[in-house]
C-alpha positions as CSV (number, residue, x, y, z in Angstrom):
1,M,-30.2,-42.7,-161.2
2,N,-29.2,-41.4,-157.8
3,N,-31.2,-38.2,-158.2
4,I,-34.4,-39.3,-160.0
5,R,-36.9,-42.1,-159.7
6,I,-36.7,-44.8,-162.3
7,E,-40.2,-46.1,-163.2
8,W,-39.3,-49.8,-163.6
9,I,-37.8,-49.9,-160.2
10,D,-41.0,-48.4,-158.6
11,I,-43.0,-50.9,-160.7
12,A,-40.9,-53.8,-159.4
13,K,-41.3,-52.6,-155.8
14,G,-45.0,-52.3,-156.5
15,M,-45.2,-55.9,-157.7
16,A,-43.3,-57.1,-154.7
17,I,-45.4,-55.2,-152.1
18,F,-48.6,-56.4,-153.8
19,L,-47.4,-59.9,-153.5
20,M,-46.4,-59.3,-149.9
21,V,-50.0,-58.3,-149.1
22,C,-51.2,-61.4,-150.9
23,G,-48.7,-63.6,-149.1
24,H,-50.2,-62.5,-145.8
25,T,-53.7,-63.7,-146.8
26,S,-55.2,-67.2,-147.0
27,I,-53.8,-68.4,-150.3
28,P,-52.7,-71.9,-151.4
29,E,-49.4,-73.0,-149.8
30,N,-47.6,-73.5,-153.2
31,L,-48.5,-69.9,-154.2
32,S,-47.5,-68.6,-150.8
33,N,-44.1,-70.4,-150.9
34,W,-43.4,-68.9,-154.4
35,I,-44.2,-65.4,-153.2
36,W,-42.1,-65.8,-150.1
37,S,-39.1,-67.2,-152.1
38,F,-38.2,-63.7,-153.4
39,H,-40.5,-60.9,-152.4
40,M,-38.5,-59.6,-149.4
41,P,-35.1,-60.3,-150.8
42,L,-36.1,-58.2,-153.8
43,F,-36.5,-55.1,-151.5
44,F,-33.0,-55.6,-150.1
45,I,-31.6,-56.0,-153.6
46,V,-33.3,-52.8,-154.7
47,S,-32.0,-50.9,-151.6
48,G,-28.5,-51.9,-152.6
49,M,-29.0,-50.8,-156.2
50,L,-30.1,-47.4,-155.0
51,F,-27.3,-46.8,-152.5
52,Y,-24.7,-44.2,-153.6
53,P,-22.2,-43.6,-150.8
54,E,-20.9,-40.4,-152.5
55,R,-24.2,-38.7,-151.6
56,Y,-23.2,-38.6,-147.9
57,N,-20.5,-36.4,-146.4
58,S,-20.1,-38.6,-143.4
59,F,-21.4,-41.8,-141.7
60,V,-23.3,-39.5,-139.3
61,A,-25.2,-37.8,-142.1
62,F,-26.0,-41.2,-143.6
63,E,-27.3,-42.6,-140.3
64,Q,-29.4,-39.4,-139.7
65,K,-31.2,-39.9,-143.0
66,R,-31.7,-43.6,-142.3
67,C,-33.1,-42.8,-138.9
68,R,-35.6,-40.4,-140.5
69,T,-36.6,-42.7,-143.4
70,L,-36.6,-46.1,-141.7
71,L,-36.7,-45.9,-137.9
72,L,-39.2,-43.0,-137.7
73,P,-41.8,-44.8,-139.9
74,W,-41.1,-48.0,-137.8
75,L,-42.0,-46.1,-134.6
76,V,-45.1,-44.4,-136.2
77,F,-46.6,-47.6,-137.5
78,T,-45.7,-49.5,-134.4
79,L,-47.7,-47.0,-132.4
80,V,-50.6,-47.5,-134.8
81,A,-50.5,-51.2,-134.2
82,V,-50.4,-50.7,-130.5
83,F,-53.4,-48.3,-130.7
84,F,-55.5,-50.9,-132.5
85,Y,-54.3,-54.0,-130.8
86,P,-52.8,-52.8,-127.5
87,E,-52.5,-56.0,-125.4
88,D,-51.1,-58.3,-128.1
89,S,-48.8,-55.6,-129.5
90,I,-47.4,-54.6,-126.1
91,N,-46.7,-58.2,-125.2
92,T,-45.0,-58.8,-128.5
93,L,-42.8,-55.7,-128.1
94,L,-41.9,-56.6,-124.6
95,S,-40.7,-60.0,-125.9
96,G,-38.3,-58.2,-128.2
97,Q,-40.2,-58.9,-131.4
98,N,-41.6,-56.6,-134.1
99,L,-45.2,-56.2,-135.0
100,F,-46.5,-57.6,-138.3
101,A,-44.2,-56.8,-141.3
102,L,-42.5,-53.9,-139.5
103,W,-39.5,-56.2,-138.8
104,F,-38.3,-55.1,-142.3
105,L,-37.5,-51.5,-141.3
106,P,-35.1,-52.0,-138.4
107,V,-33.5,-54.9,-140.3
108,L,-33.0,-52.7,-143.4
109,F,-31.5,-50.0,-141.1
110,M,-28.9,-52.5,-139.9
111,V,-28.3,-53.8,-143.4
112,E,-27.7,-50.3,-144.7
113,T,-25.4,-49.6,-141.8
114,L,-23.3,-52.7,-142.6
115,G,-23.5,-51.9,-146.3
116,Y,-22.1,-48.4,-145.8
117,Y,-18.8,-49.9,-144.8
118,I,-18.8,-53.0,-147.0
119,V,-19.1,-51.0,-150.2
120,K,-16.1,-48.9,-149.2
121,L,-13.9,-52.0,-149.6
122,K,-11.6,-51.5,-152.7
123,L,-12.1,-54.9,-154.4
124,W,-15.3,-56.1,-155.9
125,G,-14.6,-59.6,-154.6
126,G,-13.9,-58.3,-151.2
127,K,-17.4,-56.8,-150.9
128,L,-19.0,-60.0,-152.0
129,L,-16.8,-62.2,-149.7
130,V,-17.8,-60.1,-146.7
131,A,-21.4,-60.3,-147.6
132,I,-21.3,-64.1,-148.1
133,S,-19.5,-64.4,-144.8
134,L,-22.2,-62.4,-143.0
135,A,-24.9,-64.5,-144.7
136,T,-23.1,-67.7,-143.6
137,V,-23.2,-66.5,-140.0
138,G,-26.9,-65.7,-140.4
139,F,-27.5,-69.2,-141.8
140,I,-25.7,-70.7,-138.8
141,L,-27.8,-68.7,-136.4
142,D,-30.9,-70.0,-138.2
143,Q,-29.7,-73.6,-137.9
144,Y,-29.2,-73.2,-134.1
145,G,-32.4,-71.3,-133.6
146,I,-30.6,-68.3,-132.3
147,R,-32.8,-65.1,-132.2
148,T,-32.0,-61.5,-131.3
149,Y,-34.2,-58.6,-130.3
150,F,-36.4,-57.2,-133.1
151,N,-35.2,-59.8,-135.7
152,L,-31.8,-58.0,-136.1
153,E,-30.1,-61.4,-136.8
154,V,-31.9,-61.3,-140.2
155,S,-29.7,-58.4,-141.3
156,L,-26.7,-60.7,-141.7
157,Y,-28.5,-62.9,-144.3
158,A,-30.2,-59.8,-145.9
159,T,-26.8,-58.0,-146.3
160,L,-26.0,-60.5,-149.1
161,F,-28.9,-59.4,-151.2
162,Y,-28.1,-55.7,-150.5
163,I,-24.5,-56.1,-151.7
164,V,-25.6,-58.2,-154.7
165,G,-27.9,-55.4,-155.7
166,F,-25.1,-52.8,-155.3
167,L,-22.6,-54.8,-157.3
168,S,-25.0,-55.8,-160.1
169,R,-27.0,-52.6,-160.6
170,K,-25.1,-51.5,-163.8
171,T,-25.8,-54.9,-165.3
172,I,-29.4,-54.9,-164.3
173,L,-29.9,-51.4,-165.6
174,K,-28.5,-52.3,-169.0
175,I,-30.0,-55.7,-169.5
176,N,-32.7,-55.9,-172.2
177,S,-36.1,-57.4,-171.1
178,Q,-37.3,-60.2,-173.3
179,W,-40.4,-62.3,-172.6
180,H,-38.6,-65.6,-173.1
181,W,-36.1,-64.8,-170.4
182,I,-38.9,-63.6,-168.1
183,I,-40.8,-66.9,-168.6
184,L,-37.7,-69.0,-168.2
185,L,-36.6,-67.3,-165.0
186,L,-40.1,-67.5,-163.5
187,L,-40.3,-71.2,-164.3
188,I,-37.0,-71.9,-162.6
189,N,-38.0,-69.8,-159.6
190,I,-41.5,-71.5,-159.4
191,I,-40.1,-75.0,-159.7
192,L,-37.3,-74.4,-157.1
193,S,-39.7,-72.8,-154.7
194,K,-41.9,-75.9,-154.9
195,F,-39.1,-78.2,-153.7
196,L,-36.9,-75.9,-151.5
197,P,-37.7,-75.2,-147.9
198,R,-39.8,-72.1,-147.4
199,T,-37.9,-68.9,-147.1
200,D,-39.1,-66.7,-144.2
201,M,-36.8,-63.8,-143.7
202,A,-38.8,-62.4,-140.8
203,S,-37.8,-65.5,-138.8
204,N,-34.4,-65.8,-140.5
205,K,-35.4,-69.1,-142.1
206,C,-32.8,-69.3,-144.9
207,G,-33.7,-72.7,-146.3
208,W,-30.9,-74.6,-148.0
209,Y,-27.6,-72.9,-147.7
210,G,-27.1,-70.7,-150.7
211,V,-29.7,-72.4,-152.9
212,N,-32.6,-70.4,-151.5
213,A,-30.6,-67.2,-151.9
214,I,-29.9,-68.0,-155.5
215,N,-33.6,-68.7,-156.1
216,A,-34.5,-65.4,-154.5
217,M,-32.1,-63.6,-156.9
218,I,-33.6,-65.5,-159.9
219,G,-37.2,-64.5,-158.9
220,S,-36.1,-60.9,-158.3
221,L,-34.4,-60.7,-161.7
222,A,-37.6,-62.0,-163.3
223,V,-39.6,-59.3,-161.6
224,F,-37.1,-56.6,-162.7
225,L,-37.3,-57.7,-166.3
226,M,-41.1,-57.8,-166.2
227,A,-41.1,-54.4,-164.6
228,K,-39.0,-53.1,-167.5
229,K,-41.7,-54.5,-169.9
230,I,-44.5,-52.8,-168.0
231,E,-42.6,-49.5,-168.0
232,T,-43.1,-49.4,-171.8
233,W,-46.8,-49.6,-171.5
234,N,-49.1,-46.6,-172.0
235,S,-49.0,-44.2,-169.0
236,K,-52.8,-44.5,-168.7
237,N,-52.7,-48.3,-168.2
238,I,-54.5,-49.0,-164.9
239,L,-52.1,-51.9,-163.9
240,K,-49.0,-49.8,-164.6
241,R,-50.5,-46.8,-162.6
242,F,-51.4,-49.0,-159.7
243,L,-47.9,-50.6,-159.5
244,L,-46.2,-47.2,-159.8
245,W,-48.3,-45.9,-156.9
246,A,-47.7,-49.0,-154.8
247,G,-43.9,-48.8,-155.5
248,V,-43.8,-45.2,-154.3
249,N,-45.9,-46.0,-151.2
250,T,-44.3,-49.2,-150.1
251,I,-43.6,-47.9,-146.5
252,V,-47.3,-47.0,-145.9
253,I,-48.5,-50.3,-147.4
254,L,-46.0,-52.4,-145.4
255,G,-46.8,-50.5,-142.2
256,L,-50.6,-50.6,-142.4
257,S,-51.7,-53.4,-144.6
258,Q,-51.8,-56.1,-142.0
259,V,-53.4,-53.9,-139.3
260,V,-56.1,-52.7,-141.7
261,N,-56.7,-56.3,-143.1
262,L,-57.0,-57.8,-139.6
263,T,-59.4,-55.0,-138.5
264,M,-61.6,-55.4,-141.6
265,K,-61.6,-59.2,-141.2
266,K,-63.0,-58.9,-137.7
267,I,-65.6,-56.4,-138.8
268,M,-66.7,-58.4,-141.9
269,E,-66.3,-62.0,-140.8
270,N,-70.0,-62.2,-139.6
271,L,-71.5,-60.6,-142.6
272,P,-74.1,-62.8,-144.4
273,I,-72.2,-63.1,-147.7
274,H,-70.3,-65.9,-149.3
275,S,-66.7,-66.3,-147.9
276,T,-65.2,-65.8,-151.4
277,L,-67.1,-62.6,-152.0
278,N,-66.2,-61.5,-148.4
279,S,-62.5,-62.0,-149.1
280,I,-62.6,-60.2,-152.5
281,S,-64.5,-57.3,-151.0
282,R,-62.1,-57.1,-148.1
283,H,-59.1,-57.1,-150.4
284,I,-60.6,-54.3,-152.6
285,L,-61.5,-52.2,-149.5
286,L,-58.0,-52.8,-148.1
287,W,-56.3,-51.2,-151.2
288,L,-58.9,-48.3,-151.2
289,I,-58.1,-47.5,-147.6
290,L,-54.4,-47.8,-148.1
291,W,-54.7,-45.4,-151.1
292,G,-56.7,-42.9,-149.0
293,V,-54.3,-43.0,-146.0
294,A,-51.2,-42.8,-148.3
295,Y,-52.7,-39.7,-150.0
296,L,-53.4,-38.0,-146.7
297,I,-50.0,-38.8,-145.3
298,N,-48.1,-37.6,-148.4
299,K,-50.2,-34.5,-148.6
300,Y,-50.3,-33.3,-145.0
301,V,-47.8,-35.2,-142.9
302,P,-45.1,-36.7,-145.1
303,E,-42.6,-36.3,-142.2
304,L,-44.2,-39.3,-140.6
305,I,-42.8,-41.6,-143.2
306,G,-39.4,-39.8,-143.5
307,K,-40.3,-37.6,-146.5
308,K,-39.7,-33.9,-146.8
309,R,-42.7,-31.6,-147.3
310,K,-43.2,-30.2,-150.7
311,Y,-43.9,-26.5,-150.9
312,E,-45.7,-25.1,-153.9
């Protein structure tokens, strides 16, 4: 697992990043609340599942790789946002905030840094206790409205999902996917998201102590099981291929989707077509543009998103 890609994990990431893009559009509040209840926690859980400390000779080697794969893309896509929206972007950065969904990258960097030491604790319960303690501090900061530069306070709450992913990966890998479990978990997640306060990790809005976190784990597990089902589909299935592509290119989609969508909205808002058709057309164009940009980056400048160039 630590040397090869696993399809269902990429599919799960693809589902989550697609929902993230949808969650940043004008959709009904109930649907938005459901998406936000788990889609970002899922990425932290996956990151924990994929962390293998034995791959790194030292903490310095670990941090160097995380700088390349997380902070470098953050810088690149921040510069892109500044190029397209200079005044708003510069004012936002000067206030110590991230642009669009780019908060996730420096927060994940902090989570991975904390996680590197937490997973070295000998006892399983010790790891979880430290993670819960950090999440509790994050919850308290939320209650008092305490914010730090570039949303780094979010890393305390997010570390819980990272450690849960690390501790539960063997179980999640082995668990069989059954539709009745998927439906049951989704129903629980949907019902809870309707009554719980909205989860907004970008603003460290944790909702009800512990309950929102459990609901996020339930929703994430449902997506994991659904991804395992989709993994068994024919390799030519269009939906499966799209989700695999999106799962492999989450950094590009996260970094550019809101900039591209906002730019297209400004261009297309005055077109003489029905608003629904306008929205659908813009959404289709968004994914076509993201596909094209991701192709060009991966082929010619993969270093911009922390990947190594492949030589034939």
